[in-house]
Structures are given as C-alpha cells and as structure tokens.
N, C-alpha and C positions, 0 to 999 in steps of 0.2 A: 476573560476571551469569551466569544460567542460558543454556544454549544454546537460540537462540529462532529460528524460521523466518519467512523473509520471502518473500514472492510480489512480483516485479516485473512490471508489464503495462504495455507499450508497443509500439506499432506501428512504431516505429523500430527495426529490428533491430540497426544498428550500435551505437545508443545504448544499447539493452538491453544487447547482449553486453558493452560497454565497463562499464556498471555493474555486472553480475554480477561481471566480472573484479575489479574495483576493490573491492567488497564482500568477495569471496571472499579477497583479500590481507589484508583486516582480521579474517579468520576467522569471517565472518558466514554463517549457513546461508542460501543463497539458491536461488531458483528464478526462470525467467523464462518468461513466454508473451507473445505478441503481440496479444492481443485480448482484449477483454471477455468474450466467449463462450468462449475458452479458458481464462480465469481460473475463471469458474464452474465448468467441467467440472474443471479442476485441484482446485479447493478441495472438489469432491465426493469426490475420491479420496484427497488428501492435506491434512492441516490446515496451516494456516499461523497464525502470530500476527499479523503485521502486512502489509499490502498496500499498495505503492508503486503507485499507479494514474495514468497519464496521462489528463489530460481530454479531448485531442482525438485520436479514433481513428475509422478508419471503422468502419460498422456500430454496433455498440453503443458509445456514447461513454463516457466516464468517469464522468458523473453518473449514467447508468442503470446502470452496473455497479456503482457504489457502492450504489446504492439496492437492487439485488438482492443485493450481499454482505450489506449490513445487515438485511436481511429474512431471510436463509437463515442468516447467521453474526454475530448482533448483538455477540459479544465480539472478533471480529476488528477491530483497528483499522487506519485506512485514512488513507493520507496522499496527497493529490492533487498531481500534479507537472502543471504548466502552461507551456507555452512561450508563451503569450499572455498579456500584461499585461491579464488581465481579471479585476476584483476580484468583479465580479458572480458568475461563477462559482465561485470560491474561498468566497464567502459562502454561495452555494447549497449547496456540498459541506459546508460546517461545519453550515448548517441540517439536513442530511440524516445527520449524524452522523459526518463524516471528523473525523479527529484533528487535522490541519492541512494547510496546503498550501503548497508551494513552487514558486519560478519555475525554469524551465530557462534557462540552463543551471545545474545545480545544485552548489555545493560539495559534494564527497563527504564531507567530515567533518562538515558541518553536516548533511546529509542522514543520516549515521550517527546523530549525536546525536537527530534527530529519531525514527529508527526505534528506538533505545533508550528513548526517553521513552514513545513509544506502546506499546513492550512492557512497562514498568513499570506503565502505566495499565492494560492487560489483566490482568497478573498481580495487582494489587488489586482488580480487579472479581472475578476468579477466586476469589480467597480469601475474600473476602465471600460470595460465592455458596455456597462449601463451608461456612462457618461459618453461614450463614443457615438 
C-alpha cells in the first residue's frame, strides 16, 4: 500500500504518544496534536489522508472538529475515537461524514485496519475526481 499520512488528535497526551509509537512500529506515517484547534492548524500546513479524532476534548470537541475538517477538507477521512459508550455521538459523527468510530481502549490492529480502509476510500474518491 502507498505511504499515507495519519493525524491523531487526542488531549490525553500519554495515550496519544503511545498510539503514535505503536503506529510508527507498524511503519505508518503519523503525526499527533492535542486539540481540535491544533488539528485544524496542522492540516492548514501539512496534508493528511486520515484523521483519528477523539470525541471528548476540552475546547473544540471532536464533533465540532469533524464538522470543520469535513468543511475545509472534504476528502480527508475521519475516524472518531470515544472513551464513552455513547452511540448517539457515533451516529452524529457518521451523519457528519466520519468514516467510522471506535471505542477506547482501541485494539491497535483493529485501528490500523480501519485507518487502511479509510485511506483506500479516500484514494478511490481522488481517482474518481481525477477521471471526472
């Protein structure tokens, strides 16, 4: 599979650093930021193919961040992560264009498969647009 870039957004820094380390071991190109605001600033400067986004964050929460990412960068696929068994938030995220959502603690291999699937979907959309 082509190299693709993943941005992780989570205010729990220890969790974020662990995720980044574990993904790097699997040779995934990853970056991480601690807030929705930082995610938008990051994406303004550096492209990403997939964003893995925590739902519960201080300041701009995951749903608002998702809304803004999809508004600015409609082709970026977003996977929501929630530590709270909140189906309503998952459904709302999907309605706003999230690729999928997973519960914390997340199995790293399951997360990797979801990220790969999200990237494949983005690549298919880009090919359709180029042909269009």
